[in-house]
N, C-alpha and C positions, 0 to 999 in steps of 0.2 A: 676185382682188383687187376690192375694193369702191370704186367712184368715184361721183360724184354729178352729177346734172343738174338744173337748175332750169328748170321750165316754168311758163308762165302757165296759168290754169285752162282757157282754150279750147285751148291747145296739148296739155295733158293729156287733154282729152276726145277731141281728134282722134287721139292716139296710141292711146287705148283703142278708138276706133271702127275705125281703120285698121290697127291691130297693128303699124305701124312708122312711122318719121317721118324726114325729112331734117333735122329740127331746127327751131328757131325761125328767123325771118327772118335774123338775124344769122349763124346757122350756114350757111344756104343761101348767103348773100352770100359768106361766107369759104371755103366748100367743104369744111367739116368741122364735126363737132358738138363744141361746147365742153363739157368736163366739168371738175369741180374734185375735188380730194382733200378729205377731211374737214377738214384744216387750212385749205384755201383757201375752203371753202364760204361762210362767213359774210361774208368780205370780198367775194366774188363777188356775193352777195345785196345787200350794201350798195352796191357800185359800180354794178351793172347793173339793180337792181330797186328802187331807192329809191322809196317812195311807192306801190308796188303793194300793195293791201290784202290779196291772197292770192296765194301762189305755191305751187308743188308741188315738193317735193324728192323726186327719184327716186334710190334706191340701186341701182346697177347692177353686175353681175357681169362683169368684163372677160373672164373665160373663156368667157362665153356670147355674146360679140359676134362678129358675122360679118366686119365690115371691119377693115382695119388700124387699130390704135390706136397713135398716136405721141405720145410725150412731147416737147413743144416749149417752148422758152423763151418766156415771156410776161411778164405784169405782175411787175415787181420782180426780174426774172431767174429767177423760179421756173419749174420745169418743170410744165406743164399737160397733162393727157391730152386728146387730140383724135382723135376717131373719123372716119376717112375712109370713110364708108358710112352706111348707114341704121341707126338705133336700132331694134331689134326689141323688142317688149314682153316677149318671153321673157327678156331679159337683165335686166329689172327685178326685183329682189329684193323691194322693198317701196317704198311711196311714203307721203308724208305732206303734208297741207296745213299750211302755215306762214302765219300771219296777222300783220298789222301792229298794233302797240300802241304808243302814245306815240312814234311815228316809227321804231320798230325792229321787225324781224321776230322773232317769238317761237319760237325753235327748241326742240323738246322734248329731253328727255334721251336719246331714241332716236337723235338725230342727233349723232354724236360730235364732240368738239372737235378731235381729231387723228386 
């Protein structure tokens, strides 16, 4: 299954360099890496990355993840995927830079709506 992680440019560069990550500071604080489904991704960007001129969306394959992935209730009662472990770059299927224009992140057609 494909799920999505949003990283800031520096976090993406660090993952490329180190080949794995414990996630963004909020992930480290919470003890797991926050992911979103395609249907949740745009709201996650709007809620947590407002004003960021550039973000990176990583499409990740859950079958390639080493740590336990748990679906837990979060925003609005939705189930969100949380990885209890490090994200290895080998589970990243593809990535894409998403830029801010007129106050909104401009997602390409490659990034599904659902």
